[in-house]
C-alpha positions as CSV (number, residue, x, y, z in Angstrom):
1,M,3.4,25.7,21.0
2,T,6.7,25.2,18.6
3,I,7.1,24.1,14.9
4,K,9.8,22.7,13.7
5,V,10.1,24.8,9.9
6,P,12.6,23.7,7.6
7,P,15.2,26.8,6.6
8,E,13.9,26.3,3.3
9,A,10.4,27.0,3.7
10,L,11.4,29.8,6.4
11,Q,13.2,31.7,4.0
12,A,10.4,31.2,1.4
13,C,8.3,33.0,3.7
14,A,10.8,35.6,4.4
15,I,11.2,36.5,0.8
16,L,7.3,36.8,0.2
17,K,6.5,38.8,3.4
18,E,9.8,40.9,2.6
19,H,7.6,41.8,-0.6
20,G,4.7,42.5,1.1
21,F,2.6,39.7,0.9
22,Q,1.2,37.2,3.4
23,A,3.2,33.6,3.7
24,Y,2.1,30.7,5.6
25,L,2.3,27.1,5.8
26,V,-0.8,25.3,6.0
27,G,-1.8,21.5,5.5
28,G,-0.3,18.7,6.1
29,A,2.5,20.0,7.6
30,V,1.3,21.3,10.1
31,R,-0.8,18.7,11.1
32,D,1.8,16.1,11.5
33,S,4.0,19.2,13.3
34,L,1.1,19.4,16.2
35,L,1.0,15.5,16.4
36,G,4.6,15.3,16.7
37,L,5.6,13.7,13.0
38,E,8.1,14.5,11.1
39,P,6.4,16.4,7.4
40,T,7.7,15.0,4.4
41,D,6.2,18.3,2.5
42,W,5.9,22.3,3.3
43,D,3.3,23.6,1.2
44,I,3.0,27.8,1.9
45,A,-0.4,29.9,1.1
46,T,0.3,33.3,-0.1
47,D,-1.4,36.8,-1.4
48,A,0.9,36.7,-4.4
49,V,-0.6,35.4,-7.3
50,P,1.3,33.0,-9.5
51,D,3.2,35.6,-11.9
52,Q,4.2,37.0,-8.5
53,V,5.8,34.2,-7.1
54,E,7.3,33.0,-10.4
55,E,9.3,37.1,-10.4
56,L,10.4,36.1,-6.4
57,F,11.4,32.2,-7.5
58,P,13.8,32.6,-10.9
59,G,13.3,28.8,-12.5
60,S,9.7,28.0,-10.4
61,L,7.9,25.0,-12.1
62,P,4.1,26.5,-13.1
63,T,3.3,23.0,-11.6
64,G,-0.4,24.3,-10.9
65,K,-0.8,28.0,-12.3
66,R,-3.9,27.1,-13.1
67,F,-5.4,26.8,-9.3
68,G,-2.7,28.9,-8.3
69,T,0.5,26.5,-7.4
70,V,3.7,27.2,-8.4
71,T,6.8,25.0,-6.8
72,V,9.8,27.3,-6.3
73,F,13.1,25.8,-5.2
74,V,15.0,27.4,-2.0
75,A,18.3,25.8,-1.7
76,G,17.6,23.1,-4.0
77,R,14.4,22.2,-2.2
78,G,11.3,21.6,-3.7
79,L,8.2,23.9,-2.1
80,E,4.2,24.3,-3.8
81,V,3.0,28.2,-3.0
82,T,-0.1,28.3,-4.0
83,T,-2.1,31.8,-4.1
84,M,-5.1,31.8,-1.2
85,R,-8.2,31.1,-3.3
86,S,-11.7,30.4,-2.8
87,D,-13.5,27.2,-4.7
88,G,-16.4,27.6,-7.4
89,P,-18.4,24.3,-7.9
90,Y,-16.9,21.3,-8.9
91,S,-19.2,19.9,-12.0
92,D,-16.9,17.3,-12.4
93,Q,-16.3,16.3,-8.7
94,R,-13.0,16.1,-8.9
95,R,-11.7,20.3,-9.4
96,P,-13.4,23.6,-9.0
97,D,-14.5,25.0,-12.1
98,Y,-13.1,28.2,-11.1
99,I,-11.4,30.0,-8.1
100,I,-11.2,33.3,-7.0
101,F,-8.0,34.6,-5.5
102,T,-8.0,36.2,-1.9
103,D,-5.8,37.9,0.7
104,R,-7.8,36.0,3.4
105,L,-6.2,33.0,4.7
106,E,-9.6,32.0,6.6
107,L,-11.0,31.6,2.9
108,D,-8.4,29.4,1.6
109,L,-8.6,27.4,4.8
110,A,-12.7,26.8,4.5
111,R,-12.1,25.3,1.0
112,R,-10.3,22.4,3.1
113,D,-11.3,18.3,3.2
114,F,-11.2,18.4,6.8
115,T,-10.6,20.4,9.9
116,I,-7.4,19.0,10.8
117,N,-6.2,19.8,7.6
118,A,-7.4,22.9,7.6
119,L,-4.7,25.1,9.5
120,G,-2.3,27.2,8.9
121,Y,0.6,28.5,10.8
122,D,2.6,32.0,10.5
123,P,6.8,31.0,10.8
124,L,7.3,34.4,11.5
125,A,5.3,35.6,13.7
126,R,4.6,31.9,15.3
127,R,1.0,32.2,14.9
128,L,-1.7,29.6,14.7
129,I,-4.9,30.2,12.5
130,D,-6.9,27.7,13.2
131,P,-10.9,29.0,12.2
132,F,-12.3,25.7,12.3
133,Q,-11.0,23.7,15.3
134,G,-8.5,21.9,14.0
135,R,-6.0,21.7,16.9
136,I,-9.0,20.7,18.9
137,H,-9.8,17.7,17.0
138,L,-6.5,17.1,16.6
139,R,-6.3,16.5,20.5
140,R,-9.6,14.6,20.6
141,K,-8.2,12.6,17.8
142,L,-11.8,13.0,15.3
143,L,-12.1,13.1,12.0
144,A,-14.7,15.7,10.8
145,T,-15.3,17.9,7.5
146,V,-14.8,21.3,7.1
147,G,-18.3,22.3,6.4
148,E,-21.2,20.1,5.6
149,P,-20.4,16.6,5.2
150,T,-22.9,15.7,2.1
151,H,-21.3,19.3,0.4
152,R,-17.8,18.5,1.2
153,F,-18.0,14.8,-0.3
154,R,-20.4,16.0,-3.6
155,E,-17.6,18.3,-4.1
156,D,-15.1,15.4,-4.7
157,P,-16.2,11.9,-3.9
158,L,-12.9,10.4,-3.3
159,R,-12.6,12.5,0.1
160,M,-14.7,9.6,1.3
161,L,-11.6,7.2,0.9
162,R,-9.4,9.9,2.0
163,L,-11.0,10.0,5.2
164,L,-10.6,6.2,5.5
165,R,-7.3,6.5,4.7
166,F,-6.7,9.1,7.6
167,Q,-8.6,6.9,10.0
168,A,-6.1,4.5,9.1
169,T,-2.8,6.1,8.9
170,L,-3.9,8.1,12.2
171,G,-5.8,6.1,14.2
172,F,-8.8,9.1,14.9
173,R,-12.3,7.8,15.1
174,I,-14.6,10.1,12.7
175,E,-17.6,12.3,13.6
176,K,-20.7,10.5,13.9
177,K,-22.5,13.5,11.9
178,T,-19.5,13.2,9.2
179,E,-19.7,8.8,9.2
180,Q,-23.6,9.3,8.7
181,V,-23.9,10.3,5.4
182,L,-21.4,8.0,3.8
183,P,-23.8,5.3,3.5
184,K,-26.2,7.4,1.7
185,L,-23.1,9.4,-0.7
186,A,-21.2,5.9,-1.2
187,P,-22.7,5.5,-4.8
188,L,-20.9,8.3,-5.9
189,I,-17.7,6.7,-5.4
190,V,-18.0,5.4,-9.0
191,T,-17.5,8.5,-10.8
192,V,-13.6,8.7,-9.5
193,S,-11.0,7.7,-11.8
194,P,-9.4,3.7,-10.8
195,E,-6.1,5.5,-10.4
196,R,-7.0,7.9,-7.2
197,I,-9.4,5.6,-6.2
198,L,-6.2,3.0,-5.8
199,A,-3.8,6.0,-4.6
200,E,-6.0,6.2,-1.3
201,L,-6.6,2.4,-1.0
202,N,-2.4,1.7,-1.0
203,K,-2.4,4.8,1.5
204,M,-4.6,3.1,3.6
205,L,-3.6,-0.7,3.3
206,L,-0.4,1.0,5.1
207,G,-2.4,2.7,8.1
208,R,-1.2,1.4,11.4
209,E,-5.1,1.7,12.2
210,L,-6.2,-0.6,9.3
211,L,-9.1,-3.0,10.5
212,S,-11.2,0.1,11.9
213,A,-11.1,1.9,8.6
214,L,-11.5,-1.4,6.8
215,Q,-14.8,-1.9,9.0
216,T,-15.8,1.6,7.9
217,F,-15.2,1.0,4.5
218,T,-17.6,-2.0,4.8
219,I,-20.5,-0.6,6.8
220,S,-20.6,3.1,4.5
221,G,-21.2,0.9,1.5
222,L,-17.9,1.9,0.0
223,L,-16.3,-1.3,0.0
224,Q,-19.5,-2.8,-2.4
225,K,-19.0,-0.2,-4.7
226,V,-14.9,-0.4,-4.7
227,L,-14.4,-3.8,-3.8
228,P,-17.6,-6.0,-4.8
229,E,-15.2,-9.1,-5.3
230,L,-14.3,-8.8,-1.6
231,A,-17.5,-7.6,-0.2
232,A,-19.4,-10.4,-1.5
233,C,-17.0,-12.3,0.9
234,R,-19.3,-11.2,3.7
235,G,-21.0,-13.7,6.0
236,L,-19.7,-16.3,4.0
237,P,-17.4,-19.1,5.8
238,A,-14.0,-19.1,5.8
239,G,-13.4,-22.5,6.9
240,P,-14.0,-25.3,9.4
241,Q,-11.2,-24.2,11.4
242,H,-12.1,-20.2,11.0
243,P,-14.1,-18.0,13.7
244,Y,-14.9,-15.2,11.5
245,D,-16.8,-15.0,8.2
246,L,-14.8,-14.8,4.8
247,L,-14.4,-11.1,4.9
248,T,-13.7,-9.9,8.3
249,H,-11.1,-12.5,8.3
250,S,-9.3,-11.1,5.0
251,C,-9.9,-7.4,6.8
252,T,-8.3,-9.0,10.0
253,A,-5.5,-10.6,8.2
254,A,-4.8,-7.3,6.3
255,H,-4.7,-5.6,9.5
256,F,-1.7,-8.2,10.7
257,A,-0.1,-8.3,7.9
258,H,3.6,-7.1,7.7
259,P,3.6,-3.0,6.5
260,D,4.6,-4.3,2.7
261,L,2.2,-2.7,0.2
262,A,1.7,-6.1,-1.4
263,L,1.8,-8.0,1.5
264,R,-1.5,-6.0,2.5
265,W,-2.8,-6.1,-0.7
266,A,-2.2,-9.9,-0.5
267,A,-3.4,-10.2,2.7
268,L,-7.1,-8.9,1.8
269,L,-7.5,-10.9,-1.0
270,H,-6.1,-13.7,-0.5
271,D,-9.2,-15.6,-0.4
272,L,-11.3,-14.3,-2.9
273,G,-11.8,-17.9,-4.7
274,K,-13.5,-19.2,-0.9
275,Q,-16.5,-17.7,-2.2
276,H,-16.4,-20.0,-5.3
277,S,-14.3,-23.3,-3.7
278,L,-13.3,-24.1,0.1
279,G,-10.5,-26.9,-1.1
280,R,-6.9,-26.0,-1.8
281,D,-7.5,-25.1,-5.4
282,H,-8.9,-21.7,-3.9
283,A,-5.0,-19.9,-4.1
284,E,-5.0,-19.7,-7.7
285,L,-8.8,-18.6,-8.4
286,S,-8.1,-15.9,-5.8
287,A,-4.8,-15.1,-7.4
288,A,-6.7,-14.5,-10.5
289,M,-9.3,-12.7,-8.9
290,A,-7.3,-10.4,-6.9
291,G,-5.1,-10.1,-10.9
292,Q,-8.0,-8.9,-12.4
293,L,-8.9,-6.5,-9.7
294,L,-6.2,-4.3,-9.4
295,R,-5.7,-4.4,-13.3
296,R,-9.4,-2.2,-12.7
297,L,-8.0,-0.5,-10.6
298,R,-4.9,0.3,-12.7
299,A,-2.4,-1.1,-10.3
300,S,1.5,-1.4,-11.8
301,S,2.2,-4.8,-13.3
302,S,4.7,-4.8,-10.3
303,L,2.2,-4.8,-7.9
304,I,-0.6,-7.2,-9.5
305,S,2.5,-9.7,-10.0
306,Q,4.1,-9.6,-6.3
307,V,0.3,-9.7,-5.0
308,T,-0.8,-13.2,-7.5
309,A,2.9,-14.6,-6.7
310,L,2.1,-14.0,-2.9
311,I,-1.6,-15.5,-3.3
312,T,-1.1,-18.3,-6.0
313,Y,1.4,-19.7,-3.2
314,H,-0.1,-19.0,-0.1
315,M,-0.8,-22.3,0.8
316,F,2.6,-23.6,0.9
317,S,2.9,-26.8,3.5
318,V,6.3,-26.4,4.4
319,H,6.7,-25.5,8.4
320,P,9.4,-25.3,10.9
321,H,10.0,-29.4,11.3
322,S,10.0,-30.0,7.7
323,S,12.4,-31.6,6.3
324,D,16.1,-29.7,4.8
325,R,14.6,-31.3,0.9
326,A,11.3,-30.1,1.5
327,L,12.3,-26.9,2.2
328,R,14.9,-26.2,-0.5
329,R,12.5,-27.3,-2.8
330,F,9.8,-24.8,-1.9
331,L,13.0,-22.0,-2.0
332,G,14.0,-23.4,-5.2
333,Q,10.2,-23.3,-6.5
334,V,9.2,-19.5,-5.7
335,G,12.8,-18.2,-4.7
336,P,14.2,-16.7,-1.8
337,E,12.3,-13.3,-2.1
338,L,8.8,-15.0,-2.5
339,A,9.4,-17.6,0.3
340,L,10.3,-15.4,3.2
341,A,7.4,-12.9,1.7
342,L,5.3,-16.1,2.5
343,V,6.1,-16.7,6.2
344,K,5.1,-13.1,6.7
345,L,1.7,-14.0,4.9
346,R,0.8,-17.1,6.5
347,Q,1.5,-15.1,9.7
348,A,-1.3,-12.6,8.6
349,D,-3.6,-15.8,7.8
350,M,-3.2,-17.2,11.3
351,A,-3.9,-14.3,12.6
352,G,-7.0,-13.6,10.4
353,M,-8.0,-17.2,12.5
354,N,-7.2,-15.5,16.1
355,A,-4.0,-17.6,16.2
356,P,-2.6,-17.0,19.6
357,V,0.3,-14.4,19.6
358,R,3.1,-16.6,21.1
359,Q,1.9,-19.2,18.4
360,I,1.9,-16.8,15.2
361,I,5.6,-14.8,16.6
362,A,7.0,-18.4,17.3
363,F,6.0,-20.1,13.9
364,G,7.4,-16.3,11.8
365,K,11.0,-17.1,13.8
366,E,11.2,-20.5,13.3
367,M,10.5,-20.7,9.2
368,E,13.0,-16.9,8.9
369,A,15.6,-19.3,10.4
370,R,15.4,-22.5,8.6
371,L,15.0,-20.4,5.4
372,R,18.3,-18.7,6.2
373,A,20.1,-21.5,7.3
374,I,19.6,-23.3,4.0
375,L,20.4,-19.9,2.0
376,Q,23.6,-19.9,3.6
377,E,24.2,-23.1,2.2
378,E,24.6,-21.7,-1.4
379,S,23.3,-25.8,-2.7
380,A,21.7,-26.3,-5.4
381,L,17.9,-24.6,-4.8
382,S,16.7,-24.3,-8.9
383,L,17.5,-25.3,-12.2
384,K,20.3,-22.7,-12.7
385,D,22.6,-23.9,-9.8
386,L,23.3,-27.0,-11.4
387,K,26.9,-27.8,-12.1
388,L,25.7,-28.7,-15.7
389,D,23.1,-28.1,-18.2
390,G,21.1,-28.8,-21.1
391,H,23.9,-28.6,-23.4
392,D,26.3,-30.7,-20.9
393,L,24.1,-33.5,-21.2
394,M,23.2,-33.6,-24.3
395,A,27.1,-33.3,-25.4
396,A,28.0,-35.8,-22.9
397,L,25.6,-38.1,-23.1
398,D,25.4,-37.8,-27.2
399,L,21.5,-36.8,-26.9
400,K,18.9,-34.5,-28.8
401,P,17.1,-32.2,-28.2
402,G,13.3,-32.8,-26.9
403,P,11.8,-33.7,-23.3
404,I,14.2,-36.5,-22.3
405,I,16.7,-33.7,-21.7
406,G,13.8,-31.5,-18.8
407,E,13.4,-34.8,-17.4
408,I,16.7,-35.7,-17.2
409,L,17.3,-32.4,-15.4
410,N,14.5,-32.1,-12.7
411,Y,15.7,-35.7,-11.5
412,L,18.6,-34.3,-10.8
413,L,17.3,-31.4,-8.7
414,E,15.2,-33.9,-6.5
415,Q,18.3,-35.3,-6.3
416,V,20.2,-32.3,-5.5
417,W,18.2,-31.1,-2.6
418,E,17.6,-34.4,-1.4
419,N,22.0,-34.0,-1.0
420,P,23.6,-31.1,-2.1
421,D,27.0,-32.8,-2.1
422,L,25.7,-34.0,-5.3
423,N,26.2,-31.2,-7.3
424,E,29.5,-31.9,-9.2
425,T,29.3,-32.3,-12.5
426,Q,30.6,-35.4,-13.3
427,T,28.5,-36.6,-10.1
428,L,25.6,-35.2,-11.7
429,L,26.1,-37.2,-15.3
430,E,27.0,-40.2,-13.9
431,L,23.0,-39.8,-12.0
432,A,22.0,-39.0,-15.4
433,R,23.5,-42.0,-17.0
434,R,21.4,-43.7,-14.4
435,Y,18.4,-42.5,-14.8
436,L,18.4,-43.1,-18.5
437,R,19.2,-46.8,-18.0
438,T,16.3,-47.5,-15.2
439,S,13.8,-45.0,-17.3
């Protein structure tokens, strides 16, 4: 077994060992390396206490000194160095009431959540420390807690969502004993802050095996506690053309959506309003419900606006054989970026209806080709693209400010959508005069 360790992490471990301390790489970097993935963060466990670590690494930051963590910098790279410890009880169901520093790595690994995260690696001796069968579970693609699952999840209920996140991102199955305790413990998730819940959901939604995780989310009862609006879709009809119920349709659409966070959220929540209306007006209701849900989870205003915009317009009527005029109107109404994202959302929606894969791919390719061809024309798509504005109209036609200015501009835009060559100042003024004569 060979784990490719970056030189900065290797140097940090060497410094600790040169001064008589233990140094091990732990956590996700070891797990991901064994899976053949590229680790993003390298964490080090040591028996040196924080003050000793700070002395060895000038310029370090006490980012979590209370819990033994110091961020050190080696060749400009930040590394978290944490004193090995065992934890006291978790009264707040997030952090231990107290910690006890230790010089035994096995005790430090024993406090981890899942066996695949309870691995240590000595990079100088090239030795793996695996007291809880983490490597075997990696080979078997199995998710199991370190120790008794009920105890582990009661310490921090967020670990139940972390379990689903790993199921989605790694594609592992959950150990039967671990999965069986979830329904009983699911109510505890309400004690977790919305921000922490959202962070795990965001990571889960980007997983390649999202559908399996969403199924566990539902069966475990966690969905009802975290996203009750979505859980209420279970068993409801999605529409006459839909082979699945509303919840299954939404989860399947999210699974097959392009792995972009806003798109995945939009696919998951795009039909929430169908609980109350199966008509075309369900889009706006779904957008409003999605916005309320995301605000409750303390999502950023940027994410909320992206998701709600996608859901609001997801029932767009243009298709690969629509006229150029219709496509220009569509691009003008929603903007190029949202229009292209809506095509991906429609593909996810089609997948959620079990449409043939070839049909889904063809729709996406043809729609994107048509939209990009329109965009390359550089024709006027919105009012700001017209070669005159309200001031020009008032000056040339002796008009005063009022609703008539907007009426004329919208009329002109309609004409330019039909024929882009009309977007010349004098031509537009003549069209405006004609509109005034006939209106």
